[in-house]
C-alpha positions in Angstrom: 80.0 -24.7 -81.8 76.2 -25.2 -83.1 73.3 -24.0 -81.2 70.1 -26.1 -81.7 67.0 -23.9 -82.8 63.4 -24.7 -84.0 60.7 -26.9 -82.4 63.0 -29.4 -81.1 65.0 -26.8 -79.1 61.9 -25.1 -77.9 60.5 -28.8 -76.5 63.9 -29.3 -74.8 63.8 -26.3 -73.1 60.0 -26.8 -72.0 60.9 -30.2 -71.0 63.8 -28.8 -68.8 61.9 -26.3 -67.4 59.1 -28.6 -66.3 61.8 -31.0 -65.0 63.3 -28.0 -62.7 59.9 -26.8 -61.6 58.6 -30.4 -60.5 61.9 -30.8 -58.9 61.9 -27.7 -57.0 58.0 -27.9 -56.1 58.3 -31.6 -54.5 60.5 -30.7 -51.5 58.0 -27.7 -50.8 55.1 -29.8 -51.1 56.7 -32.3 -48.6 57.6 -29.6 -46.2 54.0 -28.2 -46.2 52.7 -31.9 -45.6 55.4 -32.2 -42.6 54.3 -28.8 -41.2 50.6 -29.6 -41.3 51.2 -33.0 -39.6 53.0 -31.2 -36.9 50.3 -28.5 -36.6 47.2 -31.1 -35.9 49.5 -33.3 -33.9 50.2 -30.2 -31.7 46.7 -29.2 -31.2 45.5 -32.6 -30.3 48.4 -33.1 -28.0 47.8 -29.5 -26.3 44.0 -30.7 -25.8 44.9 -33.8 -24.3 47.3 -31.9 -21.8 44.7 -29.2 -21.1 41.8 -32.0 -20.1 44.3 -33.7 -18.0 45.6 -30.7 -15.9 42.6 -27.9 -16.0 40.2 -27.4 -13.3 37.1 -29.3 -14.6 33.7 -30.0 -13.0 32.6 -33.4 -12.5 30.5 -33.1 -15.6 33.4 -31.7 -17.7 35.9 -34.2 -16.6 33.5 -37.2 -17.3 32.7 -35.7 -20.8 36.4 -34.9 -21.6 38.1 -38.0 -20.4 41.3 -39.1 -22.4 39.3 -42.2 -23.1 36.2 -40.6 -24.0 37.9 -38.0 -26.4 40.0 -40.5 -28.1 36.9 -42.8 -28.6 35.0 -39.9 -30.1 37.7 -38.8 -32.1 38.0 -42.4 -33.8 34.2 -42.5 -34.1 34.6 -39.2 -36.0 37.3 -40.4 -38.2 35.4 -43.5 -39.1 32.2 -41.5 -40.0 34.4 -39.1 -42.3 36.3 -42.1 -44.0 32.9 -44.2 -44.4 31.4 -41.3 -46.2 34.5 -40.6 -48.1 34.7 -44.1 -49.5 31.0 -44.2 -50.5 31.7 -40.9 -52.4 34.7 -42.3 -54.2 32.8 -45.4 -55.2 30.1 -43.4 -56.7 31.6 -39.9 -57.9 34.6 -41.2 -59.7 32.7 -43.7 -61.9 29.9 -41.0 -62.7 32.2 -38.4 -63.5 34.2 -40.8 -65.8 31.0 -41.6 -67.4 30.0 -37.8 -67.9 33.2 -37.3 -70.0 32.3 -40.4 -72.3 30.0 -40.7 -75.5 26.5 -39.4 -75.4 26.7 -38.6 -71.5 29.3 -35.8 -72.1 26.6 -33.4 -73.1 25.2 -33.8 -69.6 28.5 -32.9 -67.9 28.1 -29.0 -68.0 24.9 -28.6 -66.6 25.6 -31.6 -64.1 28.6 -29.7 -62.9 26.9 -26.6 -62.5 24.2 -28.1 -60.4 26.8 -29.6 -58.4 28.5 -26.2 -57.7 25.1 -24.7 -56.6 24.2 -27.8 -54.5 27.5 -27.4 -52.5 26.6 -24.1 -51.5 23.3 -25.5 -49.8 23.4 -25.8 -46.1 24.4 -29.5 -45.0 22.3 -29.2 -42.0 19.1 -29.2 -44.2 20.2 -32.5 -45.8 21.0 -34.2 -42.7 17.5 -33.3 -41.1 15.9 -34.4 -44.0 17.7 -37.7 -43.7 16.9 -38.1 -40.1 13.2 -37.5 -40.9 12.8 -40.1 -43.6 15.4 -42.8 -42.6 15.6 -42.0 -39.0 18.4 -41.2 -36.8 22.0 -43.2 -36.6 25.2 -43.7 -38.1 24.0 -45.4 -41.5 21.4 -42.4 -42.6 24.0 -39.9 -41.4 26.9 -41.4 -43.6 24.6 -41.4 -46.4 24.0 -37.8 -46.0 27.5 -36.7 -45.5 28.5 -38.7 -49.0 25.4 -37.0 -50.8 27.0 -33.6 -49.4 30.5 -34.4 -50.4 29.7 -36.0 -53.8 29.6 -32.6 -55.3 33.1 -31.4 -55.3 34.7 -34.6 -56.3 32.4 -35.1 -59.2 32.9 -31.7 -60.6 36.4 -32.5 -60.4 36.7 -35.6 -61.8 35.0 -34.2 -64.9 37.2 -31.2 -64.8 40.5 -33.1 -64.3 39.7 -35.6 -67.2 38.4 -32.9 -69.7 41.7 -31.2 -69.1 44.1 -33.7 -70.3 45.6 -32.6 -73.6 43.8 -34.4 -76.2 46.9 -34.6 -78.5 47.9 -37.3 -75.8 44.7 -39.1 -75.9 45.0 -39.3 -79.8 48.7 -40.5 -79.5 47.7 -43.4 -77.2 45.0 -44.3 -79.3 47.2 -44.3 -82.4 49.7 -46.5 -80.5 46.8 -49.2 -80.5 45.7 -48.4 -76.9 41.8 -49.5 -76.1 39.7 -46.6 -74.8 39.8 -48.3 -71.4 43.6 -48.5 -71.4 43.9 -44.9 -72.5 41.7 -44.0 -69.7 43.6 -45.9 -66.9 47.0 -45.2 -68.3 46.9 -41.9 -69.5 43.8 -39.9 -68.8 43.3 -40.8 -64.9 47.1 -40.5 -64.1 47.2 -36.9 -65.6 43.9 -35.8 -64.0 45.0 -37.4 -60.4 46.0 -33.9 -59.1 42.7 -32.4 -59.8 40.6 -35.3 -58.7 42.7 -35.5 -55.5 42.0 -32.0 -54.8 38.3 -32.5 -55.0 38.6 -35.5 -52.6 40.6 -33.5 -50.0 38.0 -30.8 -50.1 35.1 -33.0 -49.8 37.2 -34.8 -46.9 37.3 -31.5 -45.0 33.8 -30.6 -45.5 32.5 -34.2 -44.5 34.9 -33.8 -41.4 33.5 -30.4 -40.3 29.9 -31.6 -41.3 30.3 -34.8 -39.1 30.0 -32.5 -36.2 26.2 -32.7 -36.5 26.4 -36.2 -36.1 26.1 -35.4 -32.4 22.5 -34.1 -32.8 21.3 -37.2 -34.9 22.7 -40.0 -32.7 25.8 -40.7 -35.0 28.6 -40.1 -32.4 31.6 -38.7 -33.0 33.0 -35.4 -31.6 29.9 -33.7 -32.6 28.7 -35.5 -29.2 30.9 -33.2 -27.3 29.6 -30.1 -29.2 26.0 -31.0 -28.5 26.8 -31.8 -24.8 28.7 -28.2 -24.4 25.5 -26.5 -26.0 22.9 -28.4 -24.2 24.5 -28.0 -20.8 26.1 -24.6 -21.4 29.5 -26.3 -20.8 32.1 -23.9 -22.5 35.2 -26.3 -22.2 33.6 -29.4 -23.6 32.2 -27.2 -26.5 35.6 -25.7 -27.3 37.5 -29.0 -26.9 35.3 -30.6 -28.9 35.4 -27.8 -31.8 39.2 -27.7 -31.5 39.4 -31.4 -31.8 37.4 -31.3 -34.8 39.4 -28.7 -36.4 42.6 -30.8 -35.5 41.2 -34.1 -37.1 40.1 -31.9 -40.3 43.7 -31.1 -40.5 45.1 -34.5 -40.1 42.5 -36.1 -42.8 43.5 -33.4 -45.1 47.1 -34.4 -44.6 46.2 -37.9 -45.1 44.5 -37.1 -48.5 47.6 -34.8 -49.2 50.1 -37.7 -48.7 47.9 -40.1 -50.8 47.9 -37.4 -53.6 51.6 -37.3 -53.6 52.1 -40.8 -53.8 49.4 -41.1 -56.7 50.6 -38.4 -58.7 53.0 -39.3 -61.9 56.3 -37.9 -61.1 57.1 -34.8 -63.1 53.5 -33.5 -62.7 
């Protein structure tokens, strides 16, 4: 019986190991996703039960009615999704541009600035937007998008730069154009890293959207604002927990999209 040796055998072993790891990781990722969905639904369901049976004052009952809680949650979700859409439309093309041609030399300083900018307090950006562009949903969504664009931009550059150059060379050697190589090779392989940035941005923006209650943008931040102003602890706590549950749900949604978009075997 002959035993294969050399580079071919090494590659076969590596391929088998990668396949085994991917096959084992997929059920684990699905299990985490299911657990996360159950957790956020349980928290939100518990909040609805609490506001239905708790001994609340008339002001608290009015602010925490089931209809109002669901309406504000939907508003909050739309604020985060609108900002996320704006971030994706801006950050992904800009990140791709920073990995191409003469723009590549600007990728390192821009991603470094993006890293420092992410540490800046979001409330300052929102206050500036409110001062110069007024209050309301549109200026607030734009401020959220500026805050959320930083992690996505950094991860787009990191993900595309992390693709094995030999794969890119092989694709070009097969006659694929630069655009085809980007769409069919680089972006699919960079999807896990890019989606990590998108998920990070979504969670950041969902939490930061709580400040929308202070600039007349709506959302669950309205409950937080009301609870602080009127000293209503129940309203404040329910609003904060609802924001946390919604952030978990949006992160779960992004995780599902990431799993669906990631090529098999990665």
